[in-house]
C-alpha angles and dihedrals in degrees: 000000000000123000089249093056091047091055091051092050092048089050092052092049097048116105118251120242095212135057133052099275098111100016110127116248110254122225113250132187106255090206092059092094093053124096117259092251093058098032092062096050109129090219089068097051095094096043107099103182146003094272092056089049091052092050091050091050093050091050091050091050091054090055092054091079095043121111104259129187117218113222110236117237129225091280094057119128128223088260090056091053092045089059090053093048091050093051090049090055108266112159117257090240138016090247090068094067111108121201120201101212130152120257091252093055117158095214112087125221094254091056091048091052092049091049092048091055091051093044090054092052091050092049097242117172117234093255092049093049092048091049093052092049092048091050092050093046092050092047094050091045091054091049092050092048090051092047091050091051091052092047093048092050091049092048092051091048092050092048092052092047095048095044089053092051100040102033113183091359091066098098093045094050093046091051091049092048091050091051090055092048092051092048100048108023133064120250114278095019094118090049092064114121119245124217093269092053096257123120123254092236092055095058110106092210091056092046092050091048092057091044090055089046089053090054092051092047089051090053093046090240098130108117135163124231091262098043141289119355111265121233124233119245089254092052091046092053090049092052093045091049090051093051094045097044115136111276094021126131089259091073098038111080091189093055113107091227094048097103093046092049092050092048092049093049090049091051092049092050091050090051090050093049091054094056 
């Protein structure tokens, strides 16, 4: 190849200094071609390019067919809310709630049923209702355990105090006090809780009071403010029947206690007739 031809070839292969062939592509704002109304939408702020916009559009299209729940407004009726609760998963009836509680639960069946009815009205989901019941059961259990601990400590303290004061007479005085309680108070009265959490029957002052009462009753010293305690008709009949039993002094004129028995029966009958 001649030198002239080589120069021509070199000239043809040399890169040009003008034109857009090797000029780098400049970054442009893809939203520049949009109208001002759309370009300033806040929903487009985080979309950096056309591909991101396309992905967002595809995702939105997939949601169009999804099962959506409209949120009721302030004018919604109970029926409107019930439709929402049912779509969220509320049971069709209160009986369908299931509570996972231990066998030694502190909440009784009646309370559970009442709560289930209320939970259904409020639209609670099964998991929510079960969680509330479990929390309540645990809380009540903790309170009962604490109350039992307080009662046990008070009972032990009272026992120690009374044994120290009464010595060998402790068992006898406790038995006498219990007899009085059973005869004059309703069942469960001594198990009532006091303000400090202890039970009435574990208070040493109360126990000593009934022990003293038992002593006075044994000595027939119990009187009312207006005179001796009056007997009920049933108690009067029992006492009269005892005094007039066959073979008693009441029927034996030669018995040294005959006159006293007759006089006592007469007084009892007069008391009964005045009731």
